[in-house]
VODONU-758528 format. One record per residue (C-alpha): residue in three letters; x, y, z. Coordinates in steps of 0.5 Angstrom, whole numbers, padded with zeros to 4 digits, always signed. Example, Ala and Ser with C-alpha at 12.3 -4.5 7.8 and 13.67 -1.06 7.14 Angstrom:
BEGIN
ALA+0025-0009+0016;SER+0027-0002+0014;
//
This chain:
BEGIN
MET-0022+0160-0139;ASN-0027+0160-0146;LYS-0034+0163-0145;LYS-0035+0156-0145;ILE-0031+0153-0140;ILE-0034+0158-0136;PHE-0042+0157-0138;PHE-0041+0149-0136;PHE-0037+0151-0130;PHE-0043+0156-0128;ILE-0047+0151-0130;PHE-0043+0145-0125;CYS-0043+0149-0119;THR-0050+0151-0120;VAL-0052+0144-0121;PHE-0048+0142-0114;ASN-0050+0147-0110;THR-0058+0146-0112;ILE-0056+0137-0110;LYS-0052+0140-0103;THR-0059+0144-0101;TYR-0064+0139-0104;SER-0060+0134-0100;GLN-0059+0138-0094;SER-0067+0140-0093;ASN-0068+0132-0095;LYS-0064+0130-0088;MET-0068+0135-0084;GLN-0075+0132-0086;TRP-0076+0127-0081;TRP-0074+0132-0076;GLN-0079+0138-0078;ASP-0084+0133-0079;GLY-0083+0130-0072;LYS-0084+0136-0067;PHE-0083+0132-0061;GLY-0077+0129-0058;LEU-0074+0126-0051;PHE-0069+0129-0047;LEU-0065+0125-0043;HIS-0060+0128-0038;TRP-0057+0122-0034;GLY-0050+0121-0031;LEU-0046+0121-0025;TYR-0050+0127-0023;SER-0055+0122-0022;VAL-0054+0120-0015;GLY-0059+0125-0014;GLU-0055+0129-0008;TRP-0048+0130-0005;ASN-0048+0129+0002;GLY-0054+0128+0003;LYS-0057+0135+0001;PRO-0058+0138-0006;GLN-0053+0139-0011;LYS-0051+0146-0011;GLY-0052+0146-0019;ASN-0055+0140-0020;GLU-0052+0137-0026;HIS-0047+0142-0026;PHE-0044+0141-0018;MET-0037+0138-0020;PHE-0036+0145-0022;TYR-0039+0148-0017;GLU-0037+0145-0011;LYS-0031+0144-0014;ILE-0031+0136-0012;PRO-0023+0133-0015;LEU-0024+0128-0020;ALA-0022+0123-0017;THR-0028+0125-0011;TYR-0032+0125-0017;ALA-0031+0118-0020;LYS-0033+0114-0014;ILE-0040+0117-0014;GLY-0041+0111-0019;GLU-0039+0106-0014;GLU-0046+0106-0011;LEU-0050+0107-0018;SER-0051+0101-0021;PHE-0058+0103-0024;LYS-0060+0097-0023;GLU-0068+0099-0026;TYR-0065+0101-0032;ASN-0071+0099-0037;ALA-0069+0102-0045;ASP-0075+0098-0048;PHE-0080+0102-0042;TRP-0077+0109-0043;VAL-0077+0109-0051;LYS-0084+0106-0049;ASN-0086+0112-0047;ALA-0083+0116-0051;LYS-0086+0113-0056;ASP-0094+0113-0054;ALA-0093+0120-0052;GLY-0093+0122-0059;MET-0086+0123-0059;LYS-0081+0122-0065;TYR-0074+0122-0063;VAL-0068+0121-0056;VAL-0063+0125-0056;ILE-0059+0122-0049;THR-0052+0125-0046;ALA-0047+0120-0048;LYS-0043+0126-0045;HIS-0044+0131-0040;HIS-0040+0138-0038;ASP-0037+0133-0032;GLY-0033+0129-0038;PHE-0036+0122-0037;ALA-0038+0117-0042;MET-0045+0114-0041;TYR-0043+0110-0046;ASN-0037+0104-0047;SER-0032+0109-0049;PRO-0025+0105-0051;SER-0021+0111-0053;ASN-0022+0114-0046;ASP-0023+0110-0039;PHE-0028+0115-0034;ASN-0034+0112-0037;ILE-0040+0108-0034;VAL-0036+0101-0037;LYS-0030+0103-0033;LYS-0033+0106-0027;THR-0039+0104-0024;ALA-0043+0099-0021;PHE-0047+0099-0028;ALA-0042+0097-0030;ARG-0044+0096-0038;ASP-0046+0099-0043;PRO-0054+0102-0043;MET-0053+0105-0050;PRO-0054+0098-0055;ASP-0061+0097-0051;LEU-0063+0104-0053;ALA-0061+0103-0059;LYS-0065+0096-0061;ALA-0071+0100-0056;CYS-0071+0106-0061;LYS-0070+0101-0067;LYS-0076+0097-0065;TYR-0081+0104-0064;GLY-0079+0106-0070;LEU-0075+0113-0065;LYS-0069+0117-0068;LEU-0063+0115-0063;CYS-0060+0121-0062;PHE-0054+0124-0057;TYR-0052+0129-0053;TYR-0044+0132-0053;SER-0042+0137-0049;LEU-0037+0140-0053;GLY-0033+0146-0050;ARG-0034+0144-0043;ASP-0031+0137-0040;TRP-0027+0137-0032;GLU-0024+0131-0033;SER-0019+0133-0039;LYS-0013+0136-0038;ASP-0013+0140-0044;ALA-0020+0143-0045;ASN-0020+0151-0042;TRP-0022+0155-0047;ALA-0021+0162-0044;ARG-0027+0166-0044;ALA-0029+0171-0036;GLY-0034+0166-0034;SER-0034+0160-0037;LYS-0035+0154-0034;ALA-0030+0149-0039;GLY-0025+0147-0035;ASN-0023+0144-0030;ASP-0018+0148-0025;TRP-0018+0145-0019;ASP-0015+0138-0021;PHE-0011+0142-0027;PRO-0009+0149-0025;ASP-0003+0150-0029;THR-0007+0154-0036;SER+0000+0154-0039;LYS+0000+0147-0041;LYS-0007+0146-0043;ASP-0009+0145-0051;ASN-0016+0146-0053;ASN-0014+0143-0061;SER-0011+0136-0056;TYR-0017+0135-0053;ILE-0021+0136-0060;GLU-0017+0131-0063;LYS-0016+0126-0057;LYS-0022+0126-0053;VAL-0028+0129-0058;LYS-0027+0126-0064;PRO-0024+0119-0062;GLN-0031+0119-0057;LEU-0036+0122-0063;LYS-0033+0116-0068;GLU-0035+0111-0063;LEU-0043+0114-0062;LEU-0043+0115-0071;THR-0039+0107-0070;GLN-0042+0103-0065;TYR-0050+0104-0065;GLY-0053+0104-0072;PRO-0055+0111-0075;ILE-0055+0117-0071;GLY-0061+0122-0073;ILE-0058+0127-0069;ILE-0051+0129-0065;TRP-0053+0135-0060;PHE-0047+0139-0058;ASP-0047+0143-0053;THR-0043+0150-0050;PRO-0038+0151-0055;GLU-0035+0156-0051;GLY-0029+0158-0055;THR-0029+0152-0060;THR-0026+0156-0067;ARG-0030+0156-0074;ALA-0024+0151-0077;GLN-0025+0146-0071;SER-0033+0147-0071;GLU-0032+0146-0079;GLY-0027+0141-0078;LEU-0031+0137-0073;ARG-0037+0138-0078;LYS-0034+0134-0083;PHE-0032+0129-0079;ILE-0039+0127-0077;LEU-0042+0127-0083;ALA-0036+0123-0087;ILE-0039+0118-0082;GLN-0045+0118-0083;PRO-0048+0124-0089;ASN-0054+0123-0086;CYS-0053+0126-0078;ILE-0056+0133-0077;ILE-0053+0138-0072;ASN-0055+0143-0068;ALA-0053+0150-0068;ARG-0049+0148-0062;ILE-0042+0145-0066;GLY-0041+0153-0066;ASN-0040+0159-0072;GLY-0046+0158-0075;MET-0044+0150-0077;GLY-0050+0147-0075;ASP-0057+0144-0078;TYR-0061+0148-0073;SER-0062+0153-0068;VAL-0063+0152-0060;SER-0067+0156-0055;GLU-0065+0153-0048;GLN-0071+0154-0043;LYS-0075+0159-0048;ILE-0080+0159-0053;GLU-0078+0164-0059;SER-0083+0170-0059;ASN-0086+0170-0066;ALA-0086+0164-0071;ILE-0078+0163-0074;LEU-0079+0159-0081;LYS-0071+0158-0081;PRO-0070+0150-0077;TRP-0071+0151-0069;GLU-0072+0147-0063;SER-0074+0149-0056;CYS-0071+0144-0050;ILE-0075+0145-0044;THR-0075+0141-0037;MET-0080+0138-0035;SER-0079+0139-0028;GLY-0074+0144-0024;LYS-0068+0141-0026;TRP-0064+0138-0032;GLY-0061+0131-0028;PHE-0066+0127-0023;SER-0065+0131-0015;LYS-0069+0127-0011;PHE-0070+0135-0009;ASP-0073+0137-0015;LYS-0081+0139-0013;ASN-0082+0144-0019;TRP-0086+0139-0024;LYS-0090+0143-0030;SER-0097+0139-0032;PRO-0099+0136-0037;GLU-0104+0142-0040;LEU-0098+0147-0038;LEU-0094+0141-0042;VAL-0097+0140-0047;ARG-0099+0149-0049;HIS-0091+0150-0049;LEU-0092+0144-0055;VAL-0097+0148-0059;GLU-0094+0155-0058;ILE-0087+0151-0060;VAL-0091+0149-0066;CYS-0094+0154-0068;LYS-0089+0158-0069;GLY-0085+0153-0073;GLY-0081+0150-0067;ASN-0079+0143-0064;LEU-0081+0141-0057;LEU-0075+0136-0054;LEU-0077+0136-0047;ASN-0072+0134-0042;VAL-0073+0128-0037;GLY-0067+0126-0031;PRO-0068+0118-0031;ASN-0066+0117-0022;ASN-0061+0114-0019;LEU-0064+0107-0020;GLY-0064+0109-0027;ASN-0072+0109-0028;LEU-0076+0114-0030;PRO-0079+0119-0024;GLU-0087+0117-0024;LEU-0089+0124-0025;ALA-0085+0124-0032;ILE-0088+0117-0033;SER-0095+0120-0031;ASN-0095+0127-0036;LEU-0091+0123-0041;GLN-0098+0119-0040;GLU-0103+0125-0040;ILE-0099+0127-0046;GLY-0099+0121-0050;ASN-0108+0121-0050;TRP-0108+0128-0052;MET-0103+0126-0057;LYS-0107+0120-0060;LEU-0113+0124-0061;ASN-0110+0131-0063;GLY-0102+0129-0067;GLU-0105+0130-0074;ALA-0105+0137-0072;ILE-0098+0137-0070;TYR-0093+0133-0074;GLY-0092+0136-0081;THR-0095+0142-0081;THR-0092+0149-0082;PRO-0094+0156-0079;PHE-0100+0160-0080;THR-0101+0167-0082;THR-0102+0169-0076;THR-0100+0164-0070;SER-0104+0166-0064;GLU-0110+0170-0061;TYR-0112+0172-0054;THR-0106+0172-0051;ILE-0105+0176-0046;SER-0100+0179-0041;ALA-0096+0173-0037;THR-0098+0177-0031;MET-0106+0177-0032;ALA-0105+0169-0032;LYS-0105+0164-0027;GLU-0099+0162-0024;THR-0099+0154-0025;MET-0091+0152-0021;GLY-0086+0156-0018;GLN-0080+0159-0022;SER-0074+0153-0024;ASN-0067+0154-0025;ASN-0065+0157-0031;ASP-0073+0158-0034;ASN-0076+0163-0038;THR-0083+0159-0042;SER-0088+0162-0038;LYS-0091+0159-0032;LYS-0098+0161-0032;ILE-0105+0159-0036;ASN-0110+0163-0040;ALA-0115+0162-0045;ASP-0112+0163-0052;LEU-0112+0161-0059;TYR-0106+0158-0063;PHE-0106+0156-0071;ASN-0102+0152-0075;LYS-0103+0149-0082;LYS-0102+0143-0086;GLY-0104+0142-0093;ASN-0110+0146-0095;ASN-0113+0145-0087;ILE-0112+0149-0082;TYR-0112+0148-0074;VAL-0114+0151-0068;PHE-0112+0151-0061;ALA-0116+0153-0056;ARG-0113+0153-0050;SER-0115+0152-0044;TRP-0122+0155-0047;ASP-0128+0157-0042;LYS-0132+0158-0046;PRO-0138+0156-0050;VAL-0136+0158-0057;ILE-0129+0161-0061;THR-0130+0168-0063;SER-0124+0169-0068;ALA-0122+0176-0072;VAL-0117+0173-0075;LEU-0120+0166-0078;GLY-0126+0171-0080;GLN-0122+0172-0086;ILE-0121+0165-0088;LYS-0125+0165-0095;ASN-0128+0158-0097;ILE-0129+0154-0091;LYS-0133+0148-0093;ASN-0133+0145-0086;ILE-0130+0145-0080;THR-0130+0138-0075;LEU-0127+0137-0068;LEU-0120+0134-0069;GLU-0121+0129-0063;ASN-0128+0125-0066;ASN-0128+0128-0074;LYS-0134+0130-0072;ALA-0137+0137-0075;VAL-0138+0143-0070;LYS-0143+0149-0072;TRP-0140+0156-0075;ILE-0141+0162-0077;THR-0138+0167-0081;GLU-0141+0174-0080;ASN-0138+0181-0080;GLY-0131+0178-0080;ILE-0132+0174-0075;LEU-0131+0166-0074;THR-0135+0163-0069;ILE-0135+0157-0066;GLU-0139+0153-0062;ILE-0136+0149-0057;PRO-0139+0143-0056;LYS-0141+0139-0049;LEU-0134+0134-0048;ALA-0132+0132-0040;ASN-0128+0135-0037;LYS-0119+0133-0039;THR-0113+0133-0035;VAL-0111+0137-0043;PRO-0116+0142-0042;ILE-0114+0144-0050;LEU-0118+0142-0056;VAL-0116+0143-0064;PHE-0122+0144-0069;LYS-0119+0143-0076;ILE-0122+0148-0082;THR-0122+0145-0089;ARG-0122+0149-0095;
//
């Protein structure tokens, strides 16, 4: 190969990789700017009980109680979801300031919550509801300007006779209906169930923002790579989360926890609003609007997105406490959303944070939930352009004093974001002091100040 050919080959590769990188970052922009989404766990498990008692494992109760497939399928006979109203769901998400909706198209039980021509174990064929809810959801998302996204359980499927990632402690396969592991073929499961259903999801409902995989289990690198190519061949702008496995995703996921430090690579924290992912008639552990906004602020200031989960109930509606929480979050976001959307981490994330043991407990423990349930006064920071935003979370003093902000040069003015009115401030001896104006008590006592340079 002569030098000219080598030179032009090098130029081609450089340009190709630049275009590829730009295209990748460009398709992620709406997600990185949006910061806030609604997660919906909805399925047969939304019946909310089992034999009059809490389901063992809640949305996993088919596995934990070893319920035969035929018995589990009969749950659908009583689920008419008669109050299902996709427009109401999405409008509540929109009013809360959310930018995307992720719904469980297929959870670990293998049940499709949409019309799946490739597999009869679906909401159209096996429930009293007897129709596909996703066209209504797609229509509502388009109406209110939110991205429609689908959750899909990848490595766990308790309907499939082939899904069985052999791994100690794995909940991947159904070994009570299909005990002979020698007959199981995970490649067959991928080719005969996963790919046909992904194609249905990507071709039946218009543009899809994210395929949100869960539980990759033993998915091989070749399978993850093949699934990524399969998805992008149908919808090139679709984002794929990290749970496709083997480093093939576009962003990482932190489940029921908030990262300890700022992360500059795309990441998302998925957190339950109550104590469960799916609806339970016995679930009493609900986070307050104040706690939920505290979570949102902390996650965004650390460079992440919050995907906040609600489990629609056995009637197909959002629980009343979920609705009231979304409304209160929305009231706060209408005044302070500028400090959330399109922001990036500041050089310092927070100030005055204290040990969780010193703060006030606000709710009981929840399943698989490692987020703090405690309230304390602290400051968080982020930025957008030349502006710096200061979040005074649950602040209980008449002034803010900050050594972090005291290092900022060339401050032009500081305003309270909710009314855009200037506040009194002074920098002295390396400390910025901001005088807090007198305000009425709020359900969400988190003030935001905008520092303009």
